[in-house]
N, C-alpha and C positions, 0 to 999 in steps of 0.2 A: 584393344591392342596395347600391350605394355612396351614402353620404350625405356630401356635401362641404359644409363649413360654414366660413365665415370669421367667427370669433367675436370675435377681439380685434384692435383696431387699436392705436394708440399707448397708449390708456388701458385696454386690455382690452375696453372698450366705448366707443363714442363719447360723450364728455362735452362738453356745450356750455354756452354762456351764462356763462362765468366773468365775475364782475361787479366784483371789488374786490381789495384787498390781501391779505385772509386767504386763504392758500393751502392747500387740502385736496385732495390727490391721491386719486382714487377708482378702485378696480379692482372690477369686477363680473364674477363668474365663475359659470357654471351647473354644478350637480352633481345627483346624485340618490341617494336611499337605495334600498332594495330595491323600493319602490313609489312614492315621492313625489319630485318634483323640488324643488330648492331653489336659491337663489342665495347666494353668499358675497360680502359687501361688505367690502372692505378699505379702511380710511380712513387716509391718511398725512398728518398735520398738519405743515407746515413751521414749526418752532419760531420761526425768525427773523421770521415774519409775525404772531406772537401776542405781546401785551404781558404782562408779569408783573403779578400781582395785588399783590405786595409786594416789597420789596427785601431781605427777610431770607431767605425760603424760595424766592424766585423761582418761585412756583407759577403755572402757566399753565393756563387752562381754556377750552374751547370748547363752546358749546351747539350741538347739531346736531339739526335736525328733518328726518325722512325721511318723505316722503309717497308712497304708492303710489296712482296714479290709473288708472282705467279709464273711458273715455268721459267724461273731465272730472270724475269723481266720485272722492273719496277712499275707497279700500277697505281701506287699512291705514295705520297711522301709528305712528311711534316717535320719542320725544325722548331724545337721548343727551347725556351730559356726558363729554367726552373731556379728559383732563388729562395733564400731563407728569410726569416724575420730577423733583422739585425738586432732587435731588442732581446732575442732569445737565441744567441749564437750557438749554443750547445744542443738546441732542439733539432731533431730531424725535420725535414720538410717534404711536402708532398705536392703532387699535381695529378689531376684526373682529366683524361681525354676520352671522348666517345666518337666512334667511327661507324657510319653505315657502310656495310659491305655487301656486295652481290654474292650469291651462293658460289662456293668454290673452296679450294684449298689455298691457304696463304702461308708464306714464310715471312714472319715479321722480324726485322732486324733492328735492334736498339744499340746505337753507338753514342756514348756519352763522353764529355770532356770537361774537366775542371777548368774554369776560366782563369784561376790563379796559377795553374800549373798544367801546361799543355801536354806533359808526359803522363799525367794522372788521368787515365781513361778507363772506360768499361766497354765491353762488347757482349751482348746477349742476343739470343734469337729464340723464337717460338713458332711452332706450327699450329695453325688454327683451321678447322674445317667449319665453314659456314653453310647452313642449310636454309632453304627457303622458309619464310615465315609460315608456321603451321596454323591450321584452323581447328585442330583438335585440342582437347584439354592437355596442357603441358606446363612444365616449369622452366624457369630460367636457371642459369647457374646459381649456386648458393655462395654467398660471401660471408666470411667470418670477420667480425669487427671487434676492436678493443673498446670503442665508444661510439655513440650516436648522438649528435647534438643538432639542435635546430640551426638552420643556416639559410640565408637568402642568397648566398654566392652560387650563381647558376653554373659556374665552371666546376666547383668542387662538390656541390650538394646534389641530391636526387630525392624527389618527393619531399622537399623541405627539410632534409636532414643531411648532414655531412657524416658519412660513415668512415671512421678511421680504421682501415683494414689492418690485419695482422700480417706483417711482412714474413714471407717464407713459410707461413703456416706454423710458426714456432711460438707457442704461448709460454712466455717467460714465467719464472717462479712467482714474481710479484703480481702477475696478472691472473686472477682467479675468476673474476666476473667479466664474461665476454658475451657476445651475442651473434646471431646469424640473421641474414636477410635474404629472401628469395621472392621472386615474382611468379605468380601463376596466371595463366591465360586461358580464356575460353571455357571456363568451368560451367558456364550456363548450358553447354552442350552435353552435360552429364545426365540430362533428363532426371534431375533431382533438384530439390530445393537447397540441399547442403552439399558442400565439398568437404572431403575429409583429408586431413594431412597427418602423416605419421612422422614422428621424430624418433630416430634411433641412433645411439652412439655405441659403437662396439670397438674392441681392440683389433688392431690390424697386424701386429707382429705374427710371424708364422706360427709360433708356439701358442699364441693366445687368440688367433684369428677367429672371429665370430662370437667371442664372449661379449654379451650385451651388458653394458653398464648403465644405460638409460634408455627408456622407451616410453613414449606417450603419444596421445592422439589429440587432434584439434579439429573442430568443425566450424565452417564459416559459410555464409550464404554464397551461392554461386554467382559469378559475375564474369564479364569479359576480361576484367583485370582485377587482380588483388595483390596486396603487398603483405607478405608474411614475415614478421620479425619477432624474435623471442630472445630473452636473456638466458644465459647458461651459467650455472655455478659449478666451477671446476675445483673447488676447494678440496674435495675428497677424491680427486682423481690421482691415481698413481702416475709417476713419470712413465711416459711411453708413447706409442703411436696409436692414433685413434682414427676411426672413420665415422664421419657425421653423414647420415642418410636422411634426406627429406623425401617423402613419398606422397604423391597425390592419388587418392583412391575414390572410387564411386560409392554408392550407397551400400553395396555389399562388402565394402572394405577391400575390394580387389584393386591393386595398384595399377594405374594407367600410365604413370610416369614417375621417375625418381631421379634424384641427383645426389652425388656424393662429394664430400670434401674430406681430404685426408690432412690431419694436423698432428703436431707433436706437442705434448704437454710436459713441461719440466716442473716438478713439484718435490724437491728434495726434503723439505720440512715434513710433508705428509709421508713421504717414503720412509723417513726415519721412524715416525710413529707406527707405521704399519710393520716395519721390521721389528720394532720393540714388542709389538703385540703378538708377534709370531713365535715367541719363545715356547718351545715344546719340550716334552720329555726327552726326545731324541737329542735335542741340543743340550739340554741340562745335563744329560748323562755322558755327553761326548767330551772330547778334549776342550772344546770351546766353553762349555758350561763350567769347567773347573778352573778357568783362568781368572786371575784377579783383574781389577780395572787397569792397573799398570801393565799387566801382561797383555791384555786385549789391545791397548793403545800401541804398545811396542810391536805386537804382531801385525796390526793393521798398517803401521808405517813400513814394516818390512815387506808387505805385499803391494804397497801402493803403486810401485812402478810396473806391476804386472797385471793389475785389474783392468777390466774394460773401461774405455774412456768415459762412457756414460755413467759409470759408478763413482768416478773420482769425486764429484761434488758431494755425493751422499756420504761417502766414507770420510772425506775431509771434515764434514760436519759432525760425524760421530766422534772422530778423534778430538776435535775442538771442544765438544761438549762432554768428552770422557764418558760416553754412554755405554756402560758395560753390557747391558742386555742386547741392545741393537748391534753392538760390535761383535758379541759372541755369535749372534745369529748370522751376521755377514761372514765371519770366519768359517763357520760350519758350512754355510752355503758354498763359499768359494772352494774350500778343500774337498767338499763332497763332489763338486763338479769336476775338479781336477782328478780325483780318484774315487769313483763311486763305491768301490769295494773296501778300501782301507784309507779313509780320509784322515784318521788319527795318525797313522804311520806316516802318511804323506806330510802332514803338518809337522810332525817331529823332525823328519829329515830336512824339510825346508828350513825350519828354524835353527837347526844345527848349522846349516850353511850361513844363514843370516847373522847368527852370533859371531861366527868366524870372520865374516866380511866386516861386521861392525868393529871387531877388534883390530883387523888388519888396516882398515881405511878410515878409522875414526878421525874426525876433524873437530875443531872447536865449535861447540854449540849444536852439533848435529851428530846423529848416529852414522857409523861408517857406511851403512847401506844407503844413506841419504846423500853421500858425496857422489860426484860424477863417476868415479871409478867403481864405487860400490854399487850404484844403480845399474851400470852396464854389466857388472859381474852377476847381479841378481837376475837380470833379464836374459843374459845369454850364456852364463856359466863361466868357467875358467877359460882364459884364452889358450889357444894351442901354442902360441909363441909370444914372447914379450921381450922388448928391448928397452933398457933404461939408459938414458944419456944424462950425465951430470957434469961433463967436462967441456961443454961447448962454451967458448969464452964470451960469445955475444948472445947467448940464449939461456933462458932459465932451464932448470932441469925438466926433462920431458920423457914420456914413455909412449911406445907404440905397441898396441895390442893387436895380435893377428888371430883371426878365426878362419880355419880352412873352409868350413861350411857351417851355415846356420839354417837348418830346416825351417825354423820359425819365420825366417824372412825369405826362404827359398833363394838364397844367395850364397855365393862362395867367395873366398879370398877377401874377407871383410877386415878393415883396419880401423882402429880408433887411435887418434893422437891426443894425448893428455899433456898438459904442461902446468908448471907450478910458478905462476907469475909473482906470487907473494913471497917466494923463496922460504916458505915456512916448513918445507919438508913433508907436508901432509896433504894440503888442499890442492890436489891436482885437478884441473878443470878440463873438460873436453874442449879441444880446439877445432877439430874437424873429424869427419868420418865419411866413409863411402857406403855406410849401411843405409838401407831404405828407411826413411822416417826418422833418422837420427840427425843431429846437428851437422850441417855441412857448411864449410867456410872456404870460399875460393881464394881468399886473401890470407890464409892461415900462415903462409911462409913469412909475409911481412909482419904479421903480429908476433910470431915466434922470434923473429930476428929484428925486432924494432930497434934494439940497441945498436944495430949496424947501420942505422940511417945516417950516421956521420960519414959513411962511405959514399953517400949519394952525391954526385956532382952538383954544384950549385945551379947549373943551368938545366937540370933534369927535373921534369914535373913529377910529383909524388906518384901519380897514377900511371906514369909511363915507366917508372924505374922499378927494377926487380932486384931482390937480394942476390948478390953474386956468390960464387963458391968461395970457401975460405977454410982455414984450418979447423978440422973437426966438425964441419957443418955437413952432417950426414942425413938430416931429416928428410929431405926430398928423395934422396937415394933410397932410404929405408922405406918410405911410403910407396915408392914405385916398385922396388925389387924384393921387398920382404915376402 
């Protein structure tokens, strides 16, 4: 009988409802002893999101309540205090807990609080299904780790080692050598002297799903318990989403159980090399292949505000290194995806707009399309209406741009407020907007009219006082009625 289970997504288990600044990564993995199932909860506290209790020892502490619920009722509870190593105040800190659980479905709720700031909290939850301990050959969940070191700490270690798990399943650019660990049970019932384990890593993005990048087999003597741990070298993995599959097979190499772990690898340095190596005749003969290094860099900067978020790091590196070949490849790829039939014409038209925006909104030390107004213009086009105010006595010059509708955001009546605090006539900065994903500032009026603070009564608290109406103060009226 083959048992196929997808146990781990980006967090090993789906974690939902992140609520605030306190950042606690949670990995939940299922294991079993000879008779009882249990879960291991690995807690990774991001040190930079926790305040220090003092300025001498830099001690940081987080209170964490863990509730196990079934049918809405609490069936198990634990309160933890997780603290850092004061000698390494910038280092993240971890805790590991293990809980035996009866078979059933559990909703586990994690509520954390920074002891230095009661308002800095976190709230996460996860659903876990626990099955009775099996007696057939099977695997535990698989864990992905950044390092594995010998340890005698019974709370943190397992099988004599402390496994530093990778939070959120995100493998950072600097982390190329990682590993995995998984337990196998009851392989002596395979009626064979050897148990076979398959390791397979494949891409998991929809357009690349199933493309295998690594595959190997391992065989070990059968046993009631075995620990499988292997190092993985991701140096030559492109940035993207991957699925790690560990399979347990019999002597005929038929899988009897398998476990999966989904992770993301970020590897911009290797991506740049791959992109550079992909120079083809199609690129060389296109508009991109004819561009000089300066033109490539200029063009990349002109599209930077419109490229996918995941590409920003790679393109920024290409710009910094002035890599003409990799840059030409990216420009060809980008405009071919924008217009599969006429990418050359699309590039020409786009750059005509970029040059006009550069000229119109140029500021000191930056191209015009790198200014706030220029970036909004390049992202959403020319506004349908625009109002410029230069005669407000207590506000710097400001502009309000109106877009009747933006299909890109599936939103209508969008407004952007730009202002020129430096009074230099050029560097207008975005103060607020009602566009999804753009800068929003609920205190924009106080910032715009901060020179009017002399009007505030001496007995009025700053957070309770609002800017009143006055001569030529039309910003709020324009933002509401335009």
